[in-house]
matplotlib code that plots the C-alpha trace (Angstrom):
import matplotlib.pyplot as plt

x = [34.2, 31.8, 30.7, 27.3, 27.0, 23.8, 21.9, 23.1, 22.2, 18.9, 18.0, 19.5, 17.0, 14.3, 14.9, 14.9, 18.8, 20.9, 24.3, 26.2, 29.7, 30.8, 33.4, 33.1, 35.7, 33.1, 30.4, 33.0, 34.0, 30.1, 29.6, 33.3, 34.2, 37.5, 38.6, 41.4, 44.4, 44.9, 41.5, 40.3, 43.2, 42.3, 39.1, 39.6, 37.3, 39.4, 41.8, 39.2, 36.0, 33.6, 31.2, 28.4, 25.6, 22.2, 22.3, 23.2, 24.9, 27.4, 30.1, 31.9, 34.9, 37.6, 39.8, 43.2, 45.8, 49.3, 51.0, 47.5, 46.4, 47.9, 46.8, 42.7, 43.2, 44.6, 41.2, 38.7, 39.6, 38.2, 35.0, 35.8, 37.8, 40.7, 41.5, 44.6, 45.8, 49.1, 51.2, 53.5, 54.8, 56.9, 56.8, 59.8, 60.4, 62.6, 64.7, 65.0, 66.6, 68.9, 69.1, 69.7, 66.2, 65.1, 61.3, 59.8, 57.1, 53.2, 53.1, 50.3, 49.8, 46.1, 44.4, 41.7, 38.9, 40.1, 39.8, 36.7, 35.3, 37.0, 35.1, 31.5, 32.1, 32.7, 29.9, 27.1, 26.4, 27.3, 23.9, 22.4, 20.4, 23.7, 23.8, 26.0, 26.8, 26.5, 26.2, 29.9, 31.1, 32.7, 31.0, 34.3, 34.5, 30.9, 31.4, 34.5, 31.9, 28.7, 31.4, 32.3, 29.3, 26.7, 24.6, 23.9, 21.0, 22.6, 20.3, 21.5, 21.8, 23.8, 20.8, 19.8, 23.4, 22.5, 19.0, 20.9, 23.3, 20.5, 19.6, 22.9, 23.8, 24.7, 28.7, 27.9, 26.1, 29.3, 31.8, 29.1, 29.0, 32.9, 32.9, 30.6, 32.3, 35.7, 33.4, 31.6, 34.9, 35.9, 33.0, 33.0, 37.1, 36.0, 33.4, 35.4, 37.4, 34.5, 34.0, 35.3, 38.7, 39.6, 40.3, 38.9, 41.4, 42.2, 38.6, 39.8, 42.9, 41.6, 38.8, 41.9, 44.3, 41.3, 39.9, 43.8, 44.7, 41.8, 43.6, 39.9, 41.2, 39.8, 42.7, 40.9, 38.7, 36.8, 35.6, 33.7, 34.1, 32.2, 31.3, 29.3, 28.5, 31.2, 28.1, 25.8, 27.3, 29.2, 33.1, 36.0, 37.6, 39.3, 41.1, 38.1, 37.6, 34.8, 33.5, 31.2, 27.6, 28.7, 26.9, 29.8, 28.7, 30.7, 29.7, 32.5, 32.7, 35.7, 36.0, 37.1, 39.8, 39.4, 36.4, 34.9, 31.8, 31.1, 29.3, 28.5, 27.6, 26.8, 27.2, 26.0, 27.1, 25.5, 28.2, 27.5, 25.7, 24.3, 21.0, 18.3, 16.4, 19.4, 18.9, 14.5, 15.9, 18.8, 16.4, 13.1, 16.0, 17.1, 13.6, 12.7, 15.6, 14.6, 11.2, 12.9, 14.1, 11.4, 8.8, 11.7, 10.5, 9.9, 7.3, 6.9, 6.8, 10.0, 8.2, 5.7, 9.5, 10.5, 7.3, 8.0, 10.5, 9.9, 6.6, 7.5, 10.6, 7.9, 5.4, 7.5, 9.4, 6.6, 9.3, 12.1, 12.3, 13.6, 13.9, 14.8, 15.4, 18.4, 19.5, 20.9, 24.3, 26.5, 29.9, 31.4, 33.0, 29.0, 27.6, 24.1, 22.1, 19.2, 16.7, 16.5, 14.5, 12.0, 8.2, 8.1, 9.6, 6.7, 9.6, 8.9, 11.7, 13.4, 15.5, 18.8, 18.9, 21.4, 20.6, 21.7, 18.8, 19.6, 17.6, 19.6, 18.7, 20.9, 20.5, 22.6, 25.0, 24.2, 24.5, 24.3, 23.0, 23.0, 21.8, 22.3, 23.3, 23.8, 20.7, 20.4, 16.6, 16.1, 13.0, 10.9, 12.5, 15.6, 19.8, 21.2, 24.8, 26.3, 24.9, 27.7, 28.8, 26.6, 24.1, 24.7, 27.7]
y = [60.1, 62.5, 61.8, 60.8, 61.9, 63.8, 60.5, 59.0, 61.8, 61.9, 58.2, 58.5, 61.4, 59.2, 56.4, 58.7, 58.5, 60.7, 59.8, 56.7, 55.0, 53.9, 50.5, 48.5, 49.7, 50.1, 52.2, 54.3, 55.4, 55.8, 58.6, 60.2, 58.6, 57.6, 54.6, 53.9, 51.8, 49.3, 49.6, 48.6, 45.6, 44.0, 44.9, 45.7, 47.6, 50.2, 50.8, 53.8, 55.1, 57.8, 59.6, 61.2, 63.0, 63.6, 67.2, 69.1, 72.0, 69.1, 68.0, 64.3, 63.7, 60.8, 58.9, 57.0, 55.8, 59.1, 57.7, 58.2, 61.6, 63.1, 61.5, 61.8, 65.5, 66.0, 63.7, 65.2, 69.0, 70.3, 68.8, 66.4, 66.8, 64.7, 63.2, 60.4, 58.0, 56.7, 53.2, 51.6, 53.5, 55.6, 59.1, 61.0, 64.9, 66.6, 68.0, 64.9, 63.4, 65.4, 67.4, 65.2, 66.9, 64.9, 65.4, 63.5, 60.6, 60.4, 59.6, 57.5, 55.9, 56.5, 54.1, 54.2, 53.9, 56.3, 58.8, 57.9, 58.4, 62.1, 62.8, 61.1, 63.2, 66.2, 65.7, 65.2, 62.0, 59.7, 59.9, 59.6, 57.3, 55.8, 53.9, 50.7, 48.5, 45.5, 42.9, 44.0, 44.4, 41.4, 40.6, 41.8, 45.8, 46.1, 45.0, 47.6, 50.5, 49.5, 50.0, 53.1, 54.4, 53.2, 55.8, 55.6, 52.9, 51.4, 49.9, 47.9, 50.6, 47.2, 47.6, 51.4, 50.9, 48.8, 50.7, 54.0, 51.9, 50.6, 53.9, 55.0, 58.9, 59.7, 59.4, 56.0, 55.3, 56.3, 53.5, 50.8, 51.7, 51.7, 48.4, 47.0, 47.7, 46.5, 42.8, 42.6, 42.7, 40.0, 38.0, 38.2, 37.5, 34.3, 33.9, 33.7, 30.8, 28.1, 25.2, 21.8, 21.1, 24.1, 24.1, 26.0, 27.5, 28.9, 30.5, 32.3, 32.9, 34.8, 36.9, 38.2, 38.6, 41.0, 42.9, 43.8, 44.8, 47.5, 49.7, 51.2, 51.7, 48.4, 46.4, 43.2, 40.6, 37.1, 34.5, 31.0, 28.8, 24.8, 22.8, 20.0, 18.6, 20.8, 23.3, 22.3, 23.2, 26.0, 25.5, 27.4, 26.3, 23.7, 21.0, 21.0, 20.9, 21.4, 18.2, 18.4, 18.2, 20.6, 23.8, 26.3, 28.2, 31.7, 33.6, 36.2, 40.2, 42.9, 45.1, 48.7, 47.9, 50.6, 51.7, 48.3, 48.5, 44.9, 43.7, 40.2, 38.8, 35.3, 33.5, 29.9, 28.2, 25.1, 23.0, 21.8, 17.8, 18.2, 16.8, 18.8, 19.4, 21.2, 23.7, 24.1, 25.1, 27.5, 29.0, 29.4, 30.5, 33.6, 34.0, 34.6, 37.0, 39.6, 39.1, 40.8, 43.6, 44.6, 44.7, 46.6, 50.4, 53.0, 51.8, 48.1, 45.8, 43.7, 40.9, 41.6, 41.0, 38.5, 36.7, 37.5, 35.5, 32.4, 31.9, 31.6, 29.4, 26.9, 26.7, 24.9, 23.6, 22.8, 21.4, 24.7, 25.7, 28.9, 31.7, 34.4, 36.0, 38.7, 40.7, 44.8, 45.2, 48.2, 47.5, 44.4, 42.4, 40.7, 41.3, 40.2, 43.1, 44.0, 44.6, 40.4, 40.1, 37.6, 36.9, 38.8, 42.2, 44.5, 47.7, 49.5, 49.7, 52.6, 55.1, 54.7, 51.5, 48.6, 45.0, 41.7, 40.1, 36.2, 33.5, 30.3, 26.6, 23.8, 20.0, 18.1, 15.9, 17.4, 20.6, 24.2, 27.1, 31.0, 34.0, 37.6, 40.5, 44.0, 46.3, 50.5, 51.3, 54.5, 56.8, 55.4, 51.7, 50.6, 49.7, 46.3, 47.2, 44.7, 44.6, 43.4, 39.6, 37.7, 34.4, 32.2, 31.3]
z = [-12.7, -11.0, -7.5, -6.9, -3.5, -4.1, -4.7, -1.7, 0.6, -1.2, -0.8, 2.9, 3.5, 2.3, 4.3, 7.2, 8.4, 9.4, 7.3, 6.1, 6.9, 3.3, 3.3, 0.2, -2.3, -5.0, -2.6, -1.9, -5.5, -6.5, -3.5, -4.5, -8.2, -7.7, -5.6, -3.0, -4.3, -1.3, -0.6, -4.4, -4.4, -0.9, -0.2, 3.0, 5.5, 6.5, 4.1, 2.7, 4.2, 3.6, 6.3, 4.6, 6.4, 4.7, 5.1, 1.8, 3.8, 6.1, 3.0, 3.3, 4.4, 3.8, 5.4, 4.0, 4.5, 4.9, 1.7, -0.5, 0.7, -1.6, -4.5, -2.5, -2.4, -6.4, -7.5, -5.1, -6.2, -2.7, -3.5, -0.1, 3.5, 3.3, 6.6, 6.8, 9.1, 9.9, 8.3, 8.1, 4.5, 6.9, 4.9, 5.6, 5.3, 3.3, 5.8, 7.4, 4.6, 3.1, 6.8, 9.0, 11.1, 13.6, 14.1, 17.1, 15.5, 16.4, 20.6, 19.2, 15.3, 14.2, 12.8, 10.5, 12.6, 15.3, 12.3, 12.0, 14.9, 14.8, 11.3, 12.9, 15.8, 13.2, 11.8, 14.4, 13.4, 16.7, 18.3, 15.4, 12.5, 10.3, 7.7, 7.1, 4.4, 6.6, 3.5, 2.7, 6.6, 8.4, 11.8, 13.9, 12.1, 12.3, 15.8, 15.7, 14.6, 17.2, 20.2, 19.0, 18.3, 21.2, 20.7, 17.7, 15.5, 12.5, 9.9, 6.5, 3.7, 1.0, -1.1, -1.4, -2.9, -5.6, -6.0, -6.6, -8.9, -11.0, -13.4, -14.3, -15.4, -19.2, -17.4, -16.8, -19.4, -21.9, -20.2, -20.9, -23.9, -24.1, -22.0, -24.2, -27.8, -26.2, -25.3, -28.6, -30.4, -28.3, -29.0, -32.7, -33.0, -31.0, -33.3, -36.2, -34.8, -33.0, -35.0, -34.4, -33.4, -31.6, -28.1, -24.9, -24.0, -28.4, -27.5, -24.3, -25.5, -28.9, -26.5, -24.0, -26.5, -28.6, -26.1, -24.5, -27.8, -28.1, -25.8, -24.6, -21.2, -20.3, -18.3, -17.7, -18.8, -17.6, -19.9, -19.5, -22.6, -22.3, -25.2, -25.4, -21.9, -19.8, -21.2, -18.4, -15.4, -14.1, -15.1, -15.8, -19.3, -19.6, -22.2, -23.9, -27.5, -29.9, -31.0, -33.8, -33.1, -29.8, -28.6, -28.1, -24.5, -24.8, -21.3, -20.7, -19.9, -19.1, -16.1, -16.2, -13.3, -10.6, -11.8, -11.1, -14.1, -15.9, -18.5, -18.7, -22.5, -23.8, -27.0, -28.0, -31.0, -32.3, -34.7, -37.7, -37.3, -33.4, -32.7, -35.0, -31.1, -29.7, -33.0, -32.4, -28.7, -30.0, -32.7, -29.4, -26.6, -29.4, -30.2, -26.4, -26.6, -29.3, -28.1, -24.2, -26.9, -28.2, -25.8, -23.2, -22.2, -19.2, -17.4, -18.1, -15.3, -15.4, -13.8, -17.3, -19.2, -17.7, -19.3, -22.4, -22.9, -19.9, -21.6, -25.1, -24.6, -22.5, -25.1, -27.2, -24.2, -20.9, -19.3, -18.9, -15.5, -15.5, -12.1, -14.0, -17.7, -16.7, -14.2, -13.7, -14.2, -12.5, -10.8, -9.6, -8.1, -8.5, -12.0, -11.0, -9.0, -7.8, -10.2, -11.8, -14.3, -12.6, -11.7, -8.5, -9.4, -10.6, -10.4, -13.6, -16.3, -16.5, -18.8, -17.9, -16.4, -18.8, -17.8, -19.1, -20.9, -20.7, -21.6, -20.8, -20.6, -19.4, -19.6, -17.7, -19.5, -22.7, -24.0, -22.3, -23.6, -22.5, -24.9, -23.4, -24.7, -22.6, -22.7, -21.8, -21.8, -23.2, -23.0, -25.6, -26.2, -25.3, -27.2, -27.6, -26.6, -27.3, -31.4, -33.6, -32.4, -34.4, -32.4, -35.9, -37.4]

ax = plt.figure().add_subplot(projection="3d")
ax.plot(x, y, z, "-o")
ax.set_aspect("equal")
plt.show()
């Protein structure tokens, strides 16, 4: 992926900030275009850190463990200044191994924070206004950073990254096309076996097997299937078996692993013999989603998009209450990001936004529905990225 540090530098300047210390795996990737391995699998701050200046003429500096520096240098291709910190890995030169040379170890092993201190000072940011991801950083880590730079002023920039990520680049859009195509294949495979007598575990296995068989650079998949009463509560797939008259609620996605991007789509299939009210409700929810898709275009306030579906369902089912009808989506681990499609979001839709539009309804102890598609806002309307899986069997 291409780095997006330019977008972050621009937003830092708009907020009156001089720079930022970027600590989370997903936002480190957003800035640089690649992720650190140990940083990603552990999610511990400090395993990889980016220090970004708001000035265009000051290059971004990165630190990672000595063991990973050559990989960073290869991926960076000279764009960033990369500095190591010392670890327990035990790197040795060939001269030491082959010829028995004795190279004295460093007097002091530098931690990532030690290196970050040097980078911040070299970039003339130690007494400036700095952004931190305060919604990611543990308290102890924040305290260490604050103590290291007592003259700096810190501001939370977690929302800055979410805002930046809400409008995708062309490269990101192609990533989502791939992920959604893979998810769509998994959904379609499940739709072909969803019937009374089939277990939730069979649905899960079919989805994951299909996704993994595509070979389209998608290494992992998440899924949550539920049937009947289980569909009205938040739960992982269990021992449920589809019964006649059930609603099969299928909520799933695929992840791009070290690239972090993820998807979120749902289908709800009503089995033969269900109460007629459930068929009527399903139709109304589905029609509400289709109305949202038809209305979506750049410039439309997101709160208006919310009311397109919400008001339509509520007109037939006055008891319907729903706080949102979807959300933006970009990089995990969360699937739901701002802007959220609710009554309070006045931000207009923009070309390049990717939204998970959804119209759910849950009836505790009875059945549950979620009808959801991934949608790209285009220059003159929108494009459904998960079009193939049927909403009706």
